[in-house]
Structures are given as structure tokens and as C-alpha cells.
VMD Tcl script that draws the C-alpha trace (Angstrom):
set ca {
  {9.10 128.06 -119.85}
  {6.50 125.45 -120.64}
  {6.57 123.51 -123.68}
  {3.31 122.20 -125.13}
  {3.14 119.21 -127.09}
  {-0.41 118.36 -128.78}
  {-1.31 114.74 -130.02}
  {-4.18 113.94 -132.00}
  {-5.54 110.23 -131.59}
  {-8.88 109.54 -133.77}
  {-11.29 112.24 -131.88}
  {-9.01 112.58 -128.40}
  {-6.73 115.59 -128.28}
  {-4.15 115.06 -125.54}
  {-2.16 118.10 -124.74}
  {1.09 117.21 -122.42}
  {2.86 120.18 -120.63}
  {6.14 119.86 -119.70}
  {8.32 122.31 -117.00}
  {10.96 123.44 -119.66}
  {13.85 125.70 -120.34}
  {16.52 126.08 -122.47}
  {19.36 123.57 -121.06}
  {21.62 125.33 -118.87}
  {19.16 128.12 -118.47}
  {18.24 129.82 -115.17}
  {14.37 130.66 -114.87}
  {12.77 133.28 -113.54}
  {12.95 134.51 -109.85}
  {9.69 133.35 -108.45}
  {7.71 134.35 -105.03}
  {6.03 131.64 -103.10}
  {3.80 131.72 -100.09}
  {3.91 129.21 -97.46}
  {1.66 126.13 -97.67}
  {-0.06 127.01 -94.54}
  {-0.20 129.76 -91.82}
  {1.94 129.65 -88.60}
  {1.65 131.63 -85.39}
  {4.93 132.42 -83.84}
  {5.67 131.86 -80.38}
  {4.95 135.99 -79.61}
  {2.45 136.40 -81.99}
  {-1.36 137.14 -81.63}
  {-2.10 135.54 -84.97}
  {-0.98 133.20 -87.87}
  {0.72 134.62 -90.63}
  {1.76 133.11 -93.86}
  {5.78 133.27 -94.78}
  {7.27 133.98 -98.12}
  {10.25 132.82 -100.33}
  {11.75 133.40 -103.57}
  {13.15 130.74 -105.77}
  {14.79 130.04 -108.86}
  {15.18 126.86 -111.17}
  {18.74 126.14 -112.62}
  {17.95 123.75 -115.48}
  {20.24 120.66 -116.58}
  {22.82 120.92 -119.34}
  {20.79 117.83 -121.34}
  {17.35 118.38 -122.54}
  {16.20 121.49 -119.88}
  {13.17 119.57 -118.65}
  {12.25 119.92 -114.85}
  {12.54 116.06 -114.29}
  {15.44 115.42 -111.65}
  {14.86 118.33 -108.92}
  {17.25 118.95 -106.34}
  {16.04 121.52 -103.86}
  {18.50 124.03 -101.86}
  {17.01 125.60 -98.64}
  {18.93 128.97 -97.39}
  {19.47 129.20 -93.67}
  {20.28 131.62 -91.23}
  {20.53 135.08 -93.15}
  {18.77 137.82 -91.46}
  {19.96 140.74 -93.69}
  {19.21 138.77 -96.81}
  {22.92 139.10 -98.04}
  {22.92 135.88 -99.86}
  {20.92 135.70 -103.10}
  {20.16 132.89 -105.03}
  {23.36 132.57 -106.82}
  {25.48 132.71 -103.49}
  {23.22 129.99 -102.23}
  {23.98 127.98 -105.56}
  {27.52 128.62 -104.51}
  {27.43 126.33 -101.38}
  {28.13 123.46 -104.03}
  {31.75 125.27 -104.80}
  {34.77 122.94 -103.79}
  {38.00 122.17 -105.20}
  {41.04 124.17 -106.41}
  {40.62 125.32 -109.50}
  {37.12 125.83 -107.69}
  {34.34 123.47 -109.16}
  {30.51 123.06 -108.23}
  {28.85 120.17 -107.63}
  {25.48 121.37 -108.48}
  {27.04 122.45 -111.95}
  {28.11 118.83 -112.37}
  {24.84 117.22 -111.69}
  {23.43 119.16 -113.89}
  {25.79 118.17 -116.74}
  {24.29 114.74 -115.60}
  {20.51 115.89 -116.19}
  {19.73 117.15 -112.58}
  {17.96 120.29 -112.16}
  {18.68 122.41 -109.12}
  {16.16 124.85 -107.30}
  {17.42 127.15 -105.13}
  {14.92 128.76 -102.37}
  {15.70 131.89 -100.52}
  {13.89 133.60 -97.68}
  {14.09 137.48 -98.55}
  {13.14 140.22 -96.52}
  {9.63 141.33 -97.32}
  {6.73 143.38 -95.90}
  {3.91 140.92 -94.35}
  {0.66 141.74 -96.68}
  {-1.74 140.77 -93.70}
  {-0.52 143.28 -90.92}
  {2.40 145.49 -92.66}
  {4.97 144.02 -90.48}
  {8.40 144.18 -92.17}
  {9.75 140.44 -91.83}
  {13.55 139.13 -92.17}
  {12.82 135.79 -93.94}
  {16.38 134.42 -93.06}
  {15.80 134.90 -89.33}
  {11.82 134.06 -89.24}
  {10.69 131.14 -87.45}
  {12.11 128.01 -88.55}
  {8.52 126.39 -88.50}
  {6.76 129.10 -90.98}
  {10.27 128.83 -93.38}
  {9.51 125.17 -93.19}
  {6.14 125.54 -94.61}
  {7.41 127.73 -97.56}
  {9.55 124.88 -98.45}
  {6.52 122.68 -98.19}
  {4.61 124.89 -100.73}
  {7.71 124.58 -103.25}
  {7.96 120.83 -103.08}
  {4.33 120.48 -103.63}
  {4.89 123.27 -106.64}
  {7.81 121.27 -107.96}
  {6.03 118.07 -107.83}
  {3.09 119.72 -110.08}
  {5.45 121.05 -112.41}
  {7.95 118.33 -113.13}
  {7.56 115.82 -115.72}
  {7.90 112.03 -114.49}
  {7.81 110.60 -111.31}
  {11.41 110.98 -109.84}
  {12.23 111.59 -106.50}
  {13.69 114.68 -105.19}
  {16.73 115.65 -102.88}
  {16.72 118.16 -100.50}
  {19.44 119.66 -99.30}
  {19.58 121.77 -96.22}
  {22.73 123.98 -95.13}
  {23.21 124.94 -91.82}
  {19.99 126.59 -90.67}
  {18.42 125.12 -93.69}
  {19.02 121.38 -92.19}
  {16.35 122.35 -89.46}
  {13.99 123.68 -92.04}
  {14.07 120.97 -94.42}
  {13.97 118.39 -91.30}
  {10.84 120.19 -90.32}
  {9.08 120.55 -93.83}
  {9.97 116.72 -94.39}
  {8.48 115.43 -91.11}
  {5.51 117.96 -91.09}
  {4.54 116.36 -94.77}
  {4.83 113.02 -93.49}
  {3.08 113.72 -90.63}
  {0.15 115.07 -92.67}
  {0.15 112.55 -95.52}
  {1.51 114.79 -98.07}
  {3.88 113.00 -100.42}
  {7.18 114.95 -100.52}
  {8.49 112.44 -103.28}
  {12.00 112.70 -101.51}
  {14.47 110.23 -102.07}
  {17.68 111.78 -100.22}
  {17.57 114.61 -97.27}
  {21.15 116.22 -97.05}
  {21.86 117.71 -93.78}
  {24.87 120.20 -94.35}
  {26.76 120.88 -90.86}
  {23.46 121.84 -89.56}
  {22.44 122.43 -85.88}
  {20.29 119.70 -84.90}
  {21.25 119.81 -81.30}
  {21.75 123.75 -81.26}
  {24.32 126.09 -82.30}
  {26.87 128.13 -79.93}
  {27.63 131.80 -80.16}
  {30.26 132.63 -77.21}
  {28.13 133.76 -73.94}
  {31.15 136.27 -73.42}
  {30.43 137.69 -76.80}
  {26.76 137.91 -76.28}
  {26.98 139.92 -73.13}
  {29.69 142.29 -74.52}
  {27.48 142.73 -77.34}
  {24.23 143.29 -75.60}
  {26.45 145.52 -72.76}
  {27.53 147.69 -75.39}
  {24.18 148.03 -77.60}
  {22.25 149.12 -73.99}
  {25.18 151.61 -73.02}
  {26.51 153.12 -76.18}
  {24.80 155.22 -78.64}
  {25.79 152.91 -81.45}
  {23.30 151.65 -84.03}
  {25.74 149.12 -85.34}
  {25.81 147.52 -82.06}
  {22.03 147.23 -81.74}
  {21.44 145.81 -85.05}
  {24.10 143.34 -84.14}
  {22.35 142.37 -81.08}
  {18.65 142.51 -82.53}
  {19.16 140.70 -85.51}
  {21.86 138.17 -85.00}
  {20.89 136.98 -81.29}
  {17.36 138.10 -80.65}
  {15.96 137.10 -83.76}
  {13.17 134.06 -83.60}
  {15.35 131.65 -85.35}
  {18.53 132.40 -83.32}
  {16.59 132.17 -79.79}
  {15.36 128.61 -81.36}
  {18.62 127.50 -82.35}
  {21.24 128.82 -79.81}
  {22.10 126.20 -77.08}
  {23.05 129.23 -74.24}
  {21.70 132.56 -74.79}
  {21.86 135.43 -73.02}
  {18.53 136.75 -72.04}
  {17.92 134.09 -69.46}
  {21.12 134.76 -67.84}
  {19.82 138.56 -67.03}
  {18.88 139.70 -63.62}
  {14.97 140.21 -63.40}
  {14.51 143.80 -64.76}
  {17.88 144.42 -65.58}
  {19.12 145.32 -69.21}
  {22.90 143.67 -68.84}
  {23.53 142.68 -64.99}
  {23.88 138.59 -64.76}
  {21.77 137.06 -62.66}
  {24.43 134.78 -60.88}
  {22.49 132.19 -60.04}
  {22.52 130.99 -63.68}
  {25.70 130.09 -65.08}
  {25.23 126.88 -66.69}
  {24.34 126.91 -70.47}
  {20.60 128.35 -70.79}
  {18.86 128.23 -73.74}
  {16.11 130.70 -74.71}
  {12.38 129.44 -74.01}
  {11.92 129.53 -77.94}
  {14.05 126.64 -78.08}
  {12.14 124.25 -76.06}
  {8.69 125.12 -77.82}
  {10.75 124.63 -81.24}
  {12.09 121.10 -79.98}
  {8.41 120.01 -79.00}
  {7.03 121.09 -82.29}
  {9.74 118.95 -84.12}
  {9.16 116.17 -81.63}
  {5.53 116.43 -82.16}
  {5.94 115.59 -86.14}
  {7.94 112.97 -85.30}
  {11.62 114.63 -85.00}
  {13.40 113.26 -88.63}
  {11.90 112.32 -91.65}
  {11.51 108.57 -91.82}
  {10.85 107.93 -95.50}
  {13.86 109.22 -96.87}
  {17.57 108.22 -97.23}
  {19.21 110.67 -94.58}
  {22.66 111.98 -95.16}
  {24.81 114.29 -93.29}
  {28.32 116.33 -93.98}
  {29.80 117.42 -90.89}
  {32.32 120.05 -90.38}
  {33.33 119.56 -86.86}
  {36.13 117.07 -86.10}
  {35.08 113.22 -85.71}
  {38.43 112.70 -83.42}
  {37.69 114.98 -80.93}
  {40.09 117.82 -81.68}
  {39.20 121.16 -79.88}
  {38.54 124.36 -81.34}
  {41.28 126.68 -79.13}
  {41.27 125.36 -75.52}
  {38.48 125.72 -72.88}
  {39.16 129.33 -71.17}
  {41.05 130.89 -73.96}
  {41.52 134.72 -73.61}
  {39.25 136.36 -76.60}
  {39.80 139.75 -76.17}
  {41.92 141.85 -73.48}
  {41.82 145.20 -74.49}
  {40.75 148.78 -74.11}
  {38.63 150.62 -76.66}
  {38.38 154.13 -77.45}
  {35.06 155.29 -77.30}
  {35.77 158.75 -78.22}
  {35.69 162.24 -75.95}
  {38.29 160.74 -73.91}
  {35.96 157.63 -72.89}
  {37.04 154.20 -72.93}
  {35.83 150.66 -72.00}
  {38.41 147.89 -70.83}
  {37.50 144.36 -72.03}
  {38.36 140.93 -71.16}
  {36.34 137.92 -72.54}
  {37.14 134.14 -72.35}
  {35.87 131.22 -73.81}
  {33.63 129.10 -71.39}
  {35.42 126.85 -69.30}
  {36.67 123.18 -68.60}
  {34.20 120.67 -67.21}
  {32.81 121.36 -64.15}
  {34.26 124.42 -63.67}
  {32.83 127.95 -62.68}
  {35.10 131.10 -63.92}
  {34.72 134.74 -65.82}
  {33.87 134.76 -69.04}
  {33.65 138.32 -68.78}
  {36.66 140.06 -66.57}
  {35.44 142.79 -66.91}
  {33.64 145.58 -68.62}
  {35.04 148.76 -66.98}
  {34.10 152.31 -68.33}
  {37.05 154.47 -68.31}
  {37.98 158.51 -68.51}
  {40.65 159.73 -69.35}
  {42.39 156.21 -68.44}
  {40.59 156.29 -65.18}
  {37.99 153.76 -63.94}
  {34.89 155.38 -63.59}
  {31.22 153.78 -63.13}
  {30.45 150.02 -62.27}
  {32.29 147.38 -63.63}
  {30.71 144.44 -65.04}
  {31.27 140.66 -64.88}
  {29.89 137.50 -66.20}
  {30.14 134.10 -65.11}
  {30.06 130.57 -66.43}
  {29.70 127.02 -65.23}
  {30.43 124.43 -67.50}
  {28.57 120.99 -67.03}
  {30.39 118.22 -65.17}
  {30.32 115.92 -68.09}
  {31.80 118.50 -70.78}
  {34.15 121.41 -71.33}
  {32.17 124.42 -72.63}
  {30.77 124.77 -76.23}
  {33.14 127.28 -77.22}
  {36.15 125.19 -77.84}
  {34.06 121.62 -78.52}
  {34.76 120.32 -81.83}
  {32.73 121.72 -84.42}
  {31.93 123.70 -87.63}
  {33.52 126.91 -87.10}
  {32.66 130.61 -87.60}
  {35.20 133.63 -87.41}
  {34.32 136.29 -84.80}
  {34.79 138.75 -87.87}
  {31.68 137.31 -89.80}
  {29.37 139.15 -86.72}
  {30.82 142.46 -87.64}
  {30.11 142.11 -91.62}
  {31.62 145.05 -93.62}
  {31.02 147.76 -90.85}
  {32.91 150.84 -90.79}
  {32.03 151.49 -86.78}
  {35.68 152.55 -85.26}
  {34.43 150.56 -82.18}
  {33.81 147.61 -84.12}
  {36.83 147.83 -86.16}
  {38.82 148.05 -82.55}
  {37.23 145.23 -81.31}
  {38.37 143.03 -84.25}
  {41.94 144.36 -84.42}
  {41.98 143.13 -80.47}
  {40.79 139.64 -80.80}
  {43.35 136.75 -79.83}
  {41.27 134.03 -81.53}
  {39.58 133.63 -85.12}
  {36.95 131.47 -84.69}
  {34.61 129.54 -82.00}
  {32.75 126.16 -82.35}
  {29.43 127.31 -84.29}
  {28.01 123.96 -84.85}
  {29.29 121.29 -82.36}
  {29.80 117.92 -84.31}
  {27.55 115.95 -82.07}
  {24.98 118.62 -83.01}
  {25.78 118.18 -86.98}
  {25.32 114.36 -86.30}
  {22.15 114.84 -84.15}
  {24.08 112.22 -81.45}
  {22.49 112.15 -77.93}
  {25.68 112.65 -76.08}
  {26.48 114.47 -72.83}
  {29.87 115.00 -73.73}
  {30.61 117.87 -76.56}
  {33.83 116.62 -76.87}
  {32.84 113.02 -77.41}
  {35.24 110.95 -80.07}
  {33.10 109.49 -83.02}
  {33.57 105.87 -83.27}
  {30.80 104.88 -85.94}
  {28.54 103.24 -83.13}
  {26.81 106.08 -81.93}
  {22.72 106.38 -82.73}
  {22.23 108.78 -85.31}
  {19.22 109.66 -87.45}
  {21.50 109.70 -90.62}
  {21.87 106.57 -92.79}
  {25.53 107.83 -93.81}
  {27.49 110.69 -93.14}
  {30.81 112.23 -93.98}
  {33.62 114.06 -92.14}
  {37.47 114.70 -91.09}
  {39.55 114.76 -87.95}
  {39.98 118.65 -88.19}
  {37.45 121.40 -87.59}
  {36.56 123.29 -90.63}
  {34.66 126.44 -91.37}
  {31.18 126.06 -91.22}
  {29.75 125.10 -94.79}
  {32.88 123.67 -96.30}
  {32.66 121.13 -98.98}
  {35.73 118.97 -99.49}
  {36.69 116.97 -102.53}
  {35.95 113.79 -100.56}
  {32.55 115.26 -99.38}
  {31.62 116.07 -103.09}
  {32.45 112.79 -104.22}
  {30.43 111.04 -101.41}
  {27.59 113.23 -102.51}
  {28.11 112.42 -106.08}
  {28.07 108.79 -105.05}
  {25.00 108.85 -103.36}
  {22.99 111.27 -105.61}
  {24.45 109.28 -108.50}
  {22.61 105.85 -106.97}
  {19.43 107.67 -106.65}
  {18.37 108.75 -110.03}
  {20.93 110.29 -112.45}
  {20.18 106.86 -114.37}
  {16.85 106.84 -116.11}
  {15.88 103.00 -115.54}
  {17.59 99.51 -115.45}
  {19.45 100.21 -112.14}
  {23.03 98.43 -112.02}
  {23.22 96.64 -108.80}
  {26.21 98.05 -106.42}
  {26.91 94.39 -105.61}
  {27.65 93.21 -109.26}
  {30.78 95.20 -108.92}
  {34.05 94.97 -106.63}
  {37.27 96.61 -106.28}
  {39.64 94.03 -105.72}
  {41.93 96.81 -104.04}
  {41.63 100.50 -102.82}
  {44.05 102.20 -103.07}
  {45.36 101.32 -105.95}
  {48.79 101.47 -107.59}
  {49.28 100.60 -111.47}
  {45.84 99.28 -112.12}
  {41.76 99.37 -111.25}
  {40.83 96.22 -110.86}
  {37.15 95.56 -110.98}
  {35.34 92.01 -110.53}
  {32.15 91.63 -112.06}
  {29.19 89.33 -111.39}
  {28.03 88.67 -114.83}
  {24.95 87.06 -113.83}
  {23.79 90.28 -112.28}
  {24.38 92.15 -115.64}
  {22.06 91.83 -118.79}
  {23.32 94.82 -121.23}
  {26.57 96.14 -122.28}
  {28.83 98.13 -120.14}
  {31.17 101.22 -120.14}
  {33.66 102.31 -118.02}
  {34.43 106.18 -117.77}
  {37.44 107.22 -115.21}
  {36.46 110.91 -113.72}
  {38.06 113.58 -111.46}
  {36.05 114.19 -108.23}
  {34.87 117.28 -110.22}
  {33.42 115.16 -112.92}
  {36.24 115.90 -115.76}
  {36.21 112.87 -117.94}
  {39.99 111.29 -117.85}
  {39.35 108.23 -119.92}
  {36.64 105.80 -121.18}
  {36.38 101.95 -121.98}
  {34.01 99.59 -123.05}
  {33.55 95.99 -121.35}
  {33.09 92.41 -123.12}
  {30.51 90.67 -121.24}
  {32.37 87.54 -121.58}
  {34.82 88.30 -119.04}
  {34.58 88.62 -115.32}
  {37.34 91.21 -114.64}
  {37.96 94.62 -115.98}
  {41.36 96.11 -115.73}
  {41.85 99.80 -116.18}
  {45.32 101.64 -116.25}
  {45.32 104.07 -113.22}
  {46.25 107.82 -113.63}
  {49.69 108.99 -113.11}
  {48.80 111.69 -110.50}
  {47.78 110.04 -106.84}
  {44.45 111.24 -105.53}
  {40.96 110.69 -105.56}
  {38.81 109.87 -108.44}
  {35.54 108.41 -109.51}
  {34.85 105.12 -111.47}
  {31.55 105.24 -113.07}
  {30.21 102.38 -114.43}
  {26.87 102.63 -116.91}
  {24.72 100.38 -118.65}
  {23.44 103.04 -121.03}
  {20.54 103.78 -118.83}
  {21.76 103.79 -115.18}
  {24.92 103.83 -113.47}
  {26.85 103.25 -110.37}
  {29.59 105.44 -109.03}
  {33.10 104.09 -107.28}
  {35.31 106.21 -105.22}
  {39.09 105.07 -106.19}
  {42.18 106.11 -104.42}
  {45.14 106.31 -106.30}
  {48.43 105.90 -104.47}
}
mol new
graphics top color blue
foreach p $ca { graphics top sphere $p radius 0.5 }
foreach p [lrange $ca 0 end-1] q [lrange $ca 1 end] { graphics top cylinder $p $q radius 0.2 }
display resetview
């Protein structure tokens, strides 16, 4: 809702309009078009895109004044609604949500979804969550302009892009910078996003395409056409089955094409990003990386994915052997083989697929990276053939967003061990030594974000200086000792000790005549937050208790 305050000064009537809801309220679902029309690479004309958003107002005053925008990623079936997208902030046990915690501090969360819709100008049905990344980026541009217009105050925005949403937000922010549009954004967060490309095993792509062509199975055709052949999939995938096909063939490979080869859409997309400046330059750029930073593999190159015989009914079957892409410089089968059978006897032609890994790196499938389950491609399908395939899987997951891609590092070896010296467009990043499921938010990552977000704007004025406070040891044991540079402090301070989920454990006032603050440590070991406040602003320090 909007609240209108009227003030009368002499003969001057001033009306102030604030975007406001009840504290904790979720606003109405609102449809929004793109800032400008965009012509897709295979389209005859430019078209507007469409999105929908809701505002989760803060839990303090309900005034839209400190917006955090979350932009959805790849979702061709529109299976994620607004509340599910909000749920990417879930972490911990019991489950907490970082956006709930930020709303407790006065932030407002705006969630943008790209729904399926029928285009008004030509009647074409559009799967918004798999449309061209640029068109969805222009929807976000319009949303940012709208939020800036509706909000009160001049606080900087935080823009969060999970998965493909990291590419959508990256495009939108660089577009605004290139076109002299003030995005008013202080922090851009890329959450395990495919800046150097995404991966789906080429053996799996070959098989889905073969079965979609040869079998009378709507589920398989839909899986191929939606998950692999949508505009966004072609823009992101580092290796796409279509460039591997022989001329005029529906599923036979051109054996001269064995190295990872993207669809032509990808080169066009990268060129469009480069023309805009590639990455936003006026923001603090943060990244969460779900892939291993220490080179840990997802399985091993050449691992067997499936070795089974599917029962297709009426005594027909299909023998399948699939593998991960091979070790560095090695040529090998990834599909050996797809063999139709009748009463268990081979009939028809065998179909093979070959892949070669570059000399500098082993294959993408087992590279360090945020993982996705093969099962996620089957969804809740009750199709008997897909169920048989699922039950025969010998590995659960594959590398979906390689670590190098999530960090946007130019490195020819996908298995490179990150040592902190790599050139990256991110000012700060956080990750671990293991490969985690794509879009995993841990306690540590949540603490990292709370620290960064709090430093940006969760105070209102009179910002505290980070270098005014120093933890004398960290990790700590019996006491937390903070050295304070009183020359940089001009107001009374308070200290609060919180869990990483934002639960208050204890609070203390500080006597400004002292230069050291000693606080008792919590009894339980773990990661905590120490919030230091002067009443109008605060900073947060991470504390490890042993």
C-alpha cells in the first residue's frame, strides 16, 4: 500500500507518498514488462519480456527503503513460485532464512520471477524462466527503475542472482551502466552462477535426444526441448549436443566434433555481454561458490553413469552404456552404446558417442563444481522408461557449475586449485573444500552475507569504521577481547552476541573511557556474530569459539 502524509506550511501544500505495507507484510503479486524490447537470435522481431514480483516488507516499519532484489534463475516449467525463490535464503539446522533475518534489521526483500506467459504482440507462448537472458535482464532493469521510484530515501540496493539469475543480474547492471541509468546498487551477489558456462553431461544429452527422436515419449521430448533446447540453455551450456550432430542427422554424431562445443547462441551471448562491459563496475561484487576450491573432483573422469537394459514394452528394449567425459587429452566413448533389442536380441543399428577432453584439463562432468542430481531432470515423472533409467543410475550427480565458472576465472584447467591469486571480477567470495549441491547456503556463507550486507546499509547514518575494532584473537576460548580505537569513536557503543541465524545471546554496553572490551564466550563452540552498534549504524565481526 502507499501511505500519504499531508503537511500545510503557510500556503504550500506538500504531499509525501511512501511505498509502505504493514511490517512483515507480503505485497501483492505485480506483473512488470521489460525496460525495452529485445530481439532473440532466432526471432524476426524484438519483443518485450515479462516478469512478476512481490515485496516482502521489513519487520520494523514496513516502509520500502532498503531493498534487496532476488532474481530467479533457470526455471522453464515455472516450477518455482515467489515463496520458493525466497527460500534460497534457507540455511542451518533448524532451518533459518537469511532474508528473514535481514528483514528483522529493516531490509525489504523484492523477489522477481519469470513466469510462463502468452506474448501479447504475437500470441506465442513463452517459458519465461528459459527465455533469452538479455530479455529477462531488461525485465530486471525495469524493476530496479520501479523500485527506485517507489522507495523512500536513497539507500543503495542489493541485487542477488542465484544460478542463471547471476547472469540475468550481471547483464541488467552492466546494461544500466552502459546506458547511463543509475542502478543505485551497492552490492551485487552472484550465487553459484555460470559465468564461464554450465555443464550437463554430453552422454546424457545424446541419450535424451536419441530417445526423444526414436521413442514415442512426450516426457522425453519435453525434457530435451525444454531443458536442453531452450534459448537460455543454449546460451549457458559449455557443451551442447546439436553442434556434435552430423549434417542432416537427428541423432548421429559427426565424429570429427569431439571436443566440448557450445551452441552458437553462447558466442552471441558472450559477445553481447562483452559489448556492455562484461561485469558491473559500480558495485561491490560478491560470489558464493558451491564447487570445491581445493580441486576435489565430482566422481572421476570416465566414470560409468548407466549400464543397463531398458524395457520399452512389447518385448522391445534398449541397451545403454553412458560415461562421464574422459581424462585430459583422452578420446573415449561417452555413449557405448545405444542398442535396440527385441526379445533380448540386438536389432537395428548401434549408436555411439565419442568425446575428447582438452589437453589442459579433464572432462567437465567430474570437474570441481556445484552439483546437480540427475534425478532433477526427471522431476516427478511417472513415465516407466524414465523411472527405469533413474533406478539404473550408478552416480547421483554431476558437476553443473564448475568452480572456475562460478568465480569467473579465466583458467584452461577446470580442476585448478584456487589459491587466492587468481584474477576474478569479484571483490570477495566464499566457498569450501567439498563440492556442494548447487545453491547450498551454509552457516558460514550466511555469516559472510550478513557481514557484507550489514556493512552496506543496515545502519542509517553515522557509520562505524571497521578499523576502529580489532579482535585480539580469533578463534577464541573463554573470552572475546576487542581492542577499540577510541579516537575513531564519537558515540556510546553497545555490543550484541548473536548466532549466525540472528538469535540474540547476550548484549553489553561499553564505557567509552576504556580501550578494551572483554566479553564472555558462549559455552558451545561454533561460529557467532559480534555486532557493535552506535545506535544509528553497526558493524559485524565473525567470531569462532573453540
